[in-house]
Backbone as CSV, one residue per row, in Angstrom:
resi,resn,N_x,N_y,N_z,CA_x,CA_y,CA_z,C_x,C_y,C_z
1,MET,146.965,104.272,149.405,146.402,103.613,148.284,145.198,103.705,148.345
2,LYS,144.596,103.603,149.869,143.229,103.388,150.269,142.576,104.728,149.240
3,THR,143.274,106.119,149.724,142.530,107.454,149.401,142.876,107.498,147.312
4,CYS,143.470,107.044,146.907,143.268,106.754,145.468,142.096,105.897,145.550
5,THR,142.032,104.942,145.787,140.645,103.870,145.492,139.682,104.361,145.523
6,ALA,139.594,105.288,146.887,138.620,106.376,147.038,137.895,107.051,146.311
7,SER,138.978,107.680,146.077,138.597,108.520,144.927,137.973,108.332,143.889
8,ILE,138.994,107.280,142.920,138.393,107.068,141.766,136.914,106.668,141.990
9,LEU,136.829,105.801,143.419,135.418,105.376,143.481,134.279,106.374,143.492
10,ALA,134.693,107.539,143.968,133.932,108.939,143.938,133.889,109.196,143.223
11,ALA,135.052,109.370,142.109,134.899,110.002,140.977,133.912,108.599,139.581
12,VAL,134.191,107.705,139.770,132.881,106.819,138.891,131.342,107.111,139.670
13,CYS,131.585,106.836,141.252,130.024,106.795,141.409,129.042,108.464,140.725
14,GLY,130.046,109.463,141.087,129.500,110.841,140.218,129.328,111.066,138.966
15,VAL,130.332,110.071,138.254,129.757,110.086,136.821,128.763,109.318,136.137
16,THR,128.502,108.313,136.959,127.273,107.479,136.857,125.678,108.155,137.642
17,ALA,126.070,108.838,138.357,124.955,109.736,139.263,124.226,110.873,138.012
18,ALA,125.542,111.563,137.535,125.229,112.479,136.169,124.721,111.842,135.228
19,LEU,125.120,111.048,135.047,124.492,110.001,133.325,122.881,109.714,133.777
20,CYS,122.886,109.133,135.129,121.690,108.746,135.450,120.386,109.891,135.655
21,MET,120.834,111.196,136.144,119.712,112.018,135.963,119.381,112.919,134.850
22,PRO,117.792,113.316,134.831,117.803,113.793,133.796,118.257,115.501,133.356
23,VAL,118.394,115.165,132.198,119.087,116.355,131.172,117.661,117.110,130.543
24,ALA,117.575,118.707,131.219,117.233,119.705,131.035,117.729,119.980,129.342
25,GLN,116.333,119.682,128.254,116.879,120.415,127.106,116.546,121.744,126.715
26,ALA,117.470,122.481,126.702,117.393,123.744,126.429,116.847,124.017,124.845
27,GLY,116.073,125.001,124.418,115.437,125.582,123.350,114.820,127.265,123.383
28,ILE,114.311,127.273,122.569,113.528,128.543,122.428,112.352,128.453,122.790
29,LEU,111.826,129.741,123.312,110.513,130.067,123.728,109.524,130.973,122.800
30,GLU,108.804,130.229,122.399,107.941,130.780,121.071,106.191,130.762,121.528
31,GLY,106.015,131.818,120.584,104.416,132.244,121.064,103.851,132.045,119.446
32,VAL,103.182,131.813,119.755,101.763,131.590,117.902,100.341,132.406,118.557
33,ASN,100.084,133.467,118.422,99.053,134.226,118.437,98.155,133.850,117.502
34,HIS,96.867,133.297,117.798,95.892,133.073,117.095,94.542,133.733,117.245
35,THR,94.661,135.167,118.085,93.949,136.386,118.135,94.149,137.610,117.552
36,HIS,93.468,138.332,118.151,92.836,140.026,117.278,93.633,140.840,118.345
37,TRP,94.075,140.411,119.236,94.434,141.011,120.585,95.988,140.637,120.571
38,ALA,97.435,142.172,120.668,98.141,141.814,120.673,98.933,140.746,121.758
39,ILE,99.821,139.893,122.088,100.247,139.379,123.157,102.012,140.648,123.499
40,ASN,101.225,141.354,124.585,102.114,142.018,124.655,103.466,141.780,125.725
41,ARG,103.259,140.882,126.213,104.387,140.170,126.866,103.544,138.779,127.606
42,PHE,104.783,137.846,127.544,104.325,136.497,127.960,105.561,135.906,128.789
43,SER,105.020,134.766,129.389,106.461,133.946,130.195,105.910,132.719,130.722
44,VAL,106.742,131.777,130.581,106.291,130.432,131.087,107.354,130.249,131.761
45,ASP,106.840,129.774,133.605,107.548,129.574,134.437,108.337,130.746,135.002
46,GLY,108.038,131.742,134.568,108.655,133.355,134.757,109.947,133.309,133.591
47,ARG,110.100,132.757,133.093,111.240,133.006,131.648,110.424,133.466,130.423
48,THR,110.661,134.584,130.688,109.864,135.534,129.627,110.088,135.212,127.298
49,GLY,109.378,135.543,126.873,109.189,135.768,125.432,109.777,136.962,125.550
50,LEU,110.909,137.204,124.695,111.449,138.780,124.369,110.313,139.729,123.717
51,ASP,109.643,139.012,122.295,108.552,139.977,121.561,107.276,140.754,121.914
52,VAL,106.944,141.421,121.569,105.490,141.817,121.354,104.680,140.657,120.173
53,ILE,104.137,140.009,120.409,103.560,139.405,119.330,102.258,139.848,118.690
54,GLY,102.472,140.420,117.522,101.023,141.397,117.144,100.015,139.923,116.654
55,PRO,98.635,140.286,116.691,97.609,139.456,116.103,98.063,138.661,114.881
56,TRP,97.515,137.561,115.137,97.890,136.411,113.951,99.173,136.490,113.793
57,GLN,100.163,136.378,114.673,101.443,136.299,114.142,102.503,135.537,114.872
58,THR,103.774,135.375,114.773,104.174,134.156,115.642,105.455,135.012,115.937
59,GLY,106.153,134.740,116.873,107.259,135.421,117.981,107.888,134.753,118.896
60,GLY,108.711,135.888,119.698,108.773,135.282,121.092,110.685,135.472,120.984
61,GLY,111.496,134.446,121.326,112.347,134.385,121.392,113.415,134.374,122.209
62,GLY,112.679,134.042,123.309,113.403,133.668,125.080,113.762,132.344,124.670
63,HIS,114.721,131.796,125.869,115.115,130.535,126.090,114.160,129.757,127.128
64,TYR,114.171,128.825,126.911,113.145,127.793,128.168,113.650,126.116,127.858
65,SER,114.063,125.573,128.633,114.623,124.821,128.835,113.742,123.682,129.547
66,VAL,113.361,122.552,128.541,112.004,121.588,129.194,112.657,120.623,130.163
67,SER,112.328,119.922,131.352,112.760,118.872,131.935,113.372,117.392,131.234
68,GLY,114.410,116.887,131.479,114.546,116.021,130.935,113.677,115.137,131.003
69,LYS,112.454,114.812,131.227,112.034,113.815,131.805,110.622,114.198,131.753
70,TRP,109.398,113.346,131.264,108.299,114.230,131.176,107.656,113.422,132.046
71,GLN,106.757,113.646,132.932,106.253,113.202,133.840,104.669,113.693,134.077
72,PRO,103.703,112.080,134.039,101.968,112.514,133.718,102.123,113.357,134.772
73,GLY,100.808,114.381,134.621,100.789,115.402,135.434,101.311,117.108,135.101
74,MET,101.924,116.667,134.365,103.386,117.920,134.412,102.673,118.965,133.599
75,THR,102.946,120.036,134.388,102.280,121.283,133.738,103.078,122.632,134.003
76,VAL,103.090,123.599,133.246,104.064,124.961,133.035,102.678,126.153,133.450
77,ARG,103.136,127.266,133.978,102.695,128.355,134.195,102.744,129.315,133.031
78,VAL,101.944,129.536,132.120,101.772,130.472,131.399,101.311,132.220,131.747
79,ASP,102.331,133.258,132.072,101.512,134.678,132.345,101.749,135.092,131.081
80,TRP,100.561,136.215,131.022,100.609,136.620,129.222,99.447,138.325,129.685
81,THR,100.001,139.194,128.802,99.309,140.589,128.483,98.830,140.464,127.718
82,THR,97.386,140.813,127.643,97.056,141.489,125.733,96.521,142.732,125.866
83,GLY,96.703,143.227,124.580,96.370,144.612,124.633,96.150,144.955,123.463
84,VAL,95.509,146.363,123.453,95.520,146.362,121.457,96.735,146.447,120.933
85,ALA,96.391,145.935,119.576,97.928,146.155,118.760,98.550,146.986,118.539
86,TYR,98.202,148.333,117.945,98.296,149.317,117.707,97.761,150.410,117.838
87,ASP,98.423,151.585,118.749,97.358,153.010,118.749,98.784,153.508,119.145
88,PRO,99.338,154.667,117.878,99.689,155.682,118.299,100.093,156.779,118.981
89,SER,101.122,156.718,119.905,100.776,157.984,121.302,100.917,159.189,121.016
90,PRO,99.835,160.073,121.291,99.918,161.700,120.763,100.969,162.523,121.154
91,GLY,101.582,161.797,121.748,102.923,162.528,122.411,102.824,163.136,123.459
92,PHE,103.961,163.876,123.783,103.923,164.631,125.225,103.206,166.016,125.113
93,GLY,103.431,166.537,123.886,103.103,168.126,123.445,101.449,168.494,124.148
94,ASP,100.722,167.545,124.153,99.424,167.981,124.857,99.237,166.978,126.312
95,TRP,99.714,167.250,127.388,99.631,166.371,127.862,98.256,165.587,128.430
96,PRO,97.036,166.778,128.656,96.166,166.127,128.942,95.587,164.773,127.915
97,LYS,95.974,165.240,126.612,95.644,164.307,125.617,96.333,163.034,125.685
98,TYR,97.507,163.259,126.124,98.526,161.886,126.137,97.574,161.145,127.763
99,LEU,97.366,161.774,128.485,96.897,161.220,129.490,95.719,160.090,129.745
100,GLU,95.054,160.997,128.595,93.909,160.312,128.041,94.125,159.306,127.030
101,TRP,95.210,158.749,126.466,95.836,157.794,125.550,95.826,157.084,126.784
102,VAL,96.918,157.080,127.363,97.388,156.260,128.527,95.907,155.646,128.712
103,GLU,95.154,156.183,129.182,93.966,155.604,130.310,93.344,154.530,129.051
104,LYS,92.907,155.016,128.147,92.683,154.372,126.850,93.189,152.886,126.541
105,ILE,94.559,153.028,126.602,95.381,151.640,126.661,95.381,150.779,127.891
106,ASP,95.333,151.303,128.478,95.182,150.670,129.781,93.845,149.964,130.074
107,ALA,92.951,150.708,129.760,91.790,149.826,130.066,91.495,148.881,129.032
108,GLN,92.354,149.101,127.987,92.237,147.347,127.060,93.529,146.798,127.772
109,THR,94.083,146.688,128.145,94.864,146.107,128.796,94.356,144.815,129.854
110,ARG,94.985,143.716,129.490,94.421,142.831,130.446,95.605,141.593,130.590
111,HIS,95.273,141.045,132.245,96.691,140.305,132.678,96.220,139.129,132.615
112,HIS,96.627,137.554,132.520,96.266,136.316,132.392,97.244,135.623,133.149
113,SER,96.893,134.264,133.548,97.981,133.183,134.209,96.803,132.602,134.152
114,LYS,97.730,131.093,133.700,97.356,129.958,134.016,98.280,128.885,133.722
115,GLN,97.994,127.603,134.469,98.397,126.148,134.597,98.231,125.286,133.185
116,VAL,98.994,125.519,132.391,98.722,124.486,131.249,99.507,122.834,131.473
117,SER,98.551,121.936,131.147,99.341,120.534,130.551,100.639,120.200,129.591
118,VAL,101.592,119.813,129.994,102.128,119.831,129.124,102.429,118.570,128.090
119,PRO,102.379,118.592,126.943,101.680,116.837,126.120,103.225,116.056,126.481
120,ALA,103.304,114.792,126.838,104.081,113.970,126.600,105.122,113.675,125.296
121,TYR,106.173,114.279,126.045,107.440,114.171,125.180,108.346,113.171,125.080
122,THR,108.001,111.591,125.543,108.537,110.325,125.707,109.112,110.235,124.357
123,ASP,108.159,110.270,123.385,108.765,109.854,122.326,109.545,110.713,121.001
124,HIS,109.717,111.893,121.785,110.709,112.767,120.755,111.511,113.668,121.049
125,SER,112.266,114.679,120.815,113.345,115.335,121.336,112.405,116.586,121.459
126,THR,113.272,117.290,122.476,112.463,118.673,123.162,113.216,119.868,122.410
127,CYS,112.519,120.925,121.733,113.281,121.917,121.667,113.204,123.292,121.917
128,GLY,112.610,123.432,123.298,112.260,124.627,124.001,110.707,123.941,124.371
129,MET,109.963,126.089,123.928,108.572,125.567,124.481,107.968,126.349,123.255
130,THR,106.587,126.239,122.705,106.078,126.848,121.710,104.535,127.284,122.399
131,VAL,104.074,128.494,122.989,102.781,128.832,123.285,101.744,129.380,122.171
132,HIS,100.781,128.540,122.079,99.719,129.337,121.434,98.483,129.762,122.425
133,PHE,98.891,131.112,121.867,97.612,131.555,122.231,95.979,131.739,121.387
134,LEU,95.308,131.616,122.283,93.699,131.467,121.576,92.813,132.334,121.736
135,PRO,91.479,132.388,121.070,90.060,133.081,121.487,90.238,132.448,123.390
136,CYS,89.289,133.203,123.285,88.638,132.766,125.172,89.956,132.929,126.024
137,ASP,90.911,133.528,125.607,92.046,133.289,127.037,92.651,131.492,127.393
138,GLU,91.980,130.872,125.955,93.047,129.721,126.276,94.177,129.308,125.725
139,ILE,95.159,128.857,126.123,96.483,128.155,126.173,96.591,126.180,125.410
140,GLN,97.598,126.726,124.489,98.139,125.153,124.255,99.478,125.025,124.041
141,VAL,100.676,124.147,124.913,101.954,124.347,124.542,102.133,123.485,123.792
142,ALA,103.126,123.238,123.370,104.172,122.222,122.182,105.441,122.319,122.650
143,THR,106.298,121.251,122.591,107.313,121.204,122.531,108.748,120.529,121.248
144,SER,107.569,120.748,120.347,108.157,119.902,119.073,109.433,120.462,118.439
145,CYS,110.100,120.220,118.027,111.145,120.058,117.000,110.986,120.945,116.258
146,TYR,109.727,120.479,115.263,109.175,121.209,114.352,108.472,122.435,114.866
147,GLY,108.655,123.396,113.200,107.987,124.903,113.425,106.723,124.768,113.220
148,TYR,105.675,125.643,113.947,104.519,125.774,113.958,104.297,125.903,111.766
149,GLY,103.416,125.327,111.364,102.894,124.863,110.233,103.566,123.858,109.673
150,HIS,104.622,123.106,109.881,105.259,122.072,109.505,104.272,120.879,109.175
151,PRO,104.092,120.219,108.651,103.204,118.819,108.879,103.310,117.910,109.887
152,ASP,104.193,117.600,110.311,105.034,116.829,111.876,104.626,117.713,113.001
153,TYR,104.449,119.286,112.680,104.025,119.632,114.452,102.775,119.309,114.900
154,PRO,102.310,119.056,115.983,101.596,118.508,117.105,100.314,119.464,116.763
155,ILE,100.290,120.833,116.596,99.231,121.660,117.096,98.843,122.182,115.304
156,LYS,97.619,121.813,114.706,97.137,122.068,113.564,96.278,123.146,113.693
157,THR,95.928,123.798,114.518,94.894,125.415,114.904,95.322,126.261,113.868
158,PRO,94.520,126.866,112.561,95.030,127.334,112.028,95.347,129.038,112.666
159,LEU,96.162,129.876,112.255,97.001,130.904,112.877,95.537,132.233,113.117
160,ASN,94.733,132.341,111.683,93.731,133.366,111.907,92.394,132.723,112.154
161,LEU,92.223,132.743,113.432,91.040,132.091,113.787,90.018,133.095,114.311
162,PRO,88.814,133.102,113.940,87.771,134.048,114.048,87.337,134.298,115.942
163,GLU,87.277,135.515,116.311,87.146,135.422,117.794,85.086,135.290,117.718
164,PRO,85.397,134.483,118.685,84.034,134.476,118.991,82.656,135.247,119.438
165,GLN,81.356,135.139,119.177,80.695,136.450,119.917,80.848,136.297,121.415
166,SER,80.945,135.030,122.105,81.081,134.830,123.964,81.648,134.166,123.916
167,CYS,82.633,134.303,125.118,82.875,133.004,125.864,82.316,132.728,126.900
168,PRO,82.718,131.147,126.995,82.300,130.396,128.243,82.581,130.972,129.601
169,ALA,82.300,131.034,130.116,82.427,131.514,131.634,83.372,130.580,132.514
170,THR,84.242,130.873,132.855,85.319,129.982,133.831,85.875,131.174,134.798
171,PRO,86.344,130.290,136.173,86.920,131.280,136.988,87.700,131.557,136.800
172,ASN,88.666,131.257,136.035,89.966,131.631,135.391,90.433,132.626,134.729
173,ARG,88.867,132.641,133.982,88.749,133.895,132.753,87.932,134.865,133.685
174,ALA,87.642,134.999,134.528,86.694,136.319,135.485,87.830,136.787,136.735
175,SER,89.017,136.047,136.811,89.905,136.514,137.921,90.729,137.144,136.666
176,ALA,91.217,136.470,135.830,92.197,136.968,135.208,91.853,138.569,134.693
177,GLN,90.349,139.041,134.185,90.197,139.698,133.509,90.565,141.198,134.353
178,GLY,91.451,142.493,133.795,91.674,143.237,134.595,92.552,142.949,135.857
179,ALA,92.913,141.812,136.216,93.766,141.452,137.362,95.045,141.787,136.829
180,SER,95.981,142.520,138.354,97.009,142.789,137.692,98.095,141.629,138.564
181,LEU,98.870,140.698,138.038,100.014,139.677,138.433,101.093,140.437,139.275
């Protein structure tokens, strides 16, 4: 009898503990590109958005689970690579010309990494994460279940932002330019 009571008590405690733990809320990892560069690759905390996102477009399609309970000071790490949107390959027939093309593409490729604050989601459900890529290598994230462009979506930044003539110098931008991750 003691064994049965102990087993039941353990089961009840286990269920109670499971119900009290924060639950991760799974969803989609998407990107919104507000720049003239292509986002050739991006990830949030190591989880990859699957598609290349062209200039002034949306895309992505990976999976991302937001922590069940928002905490003040919560951040995510966003890694991304920018480059030319489209520059057709000359093919392999003329090897020197192909190598020149590869060098040109590589010269325009930049690797970036940034810790970004996660906005509070205590008053709404989360449906994954949307990363907004802004001019000057700025990033914003949203966890809203509404899609970009919906009146209740929290980020109202227009998709087609003009590129500024120059960007303010920041330590993060200086180290990101041309740095390999």
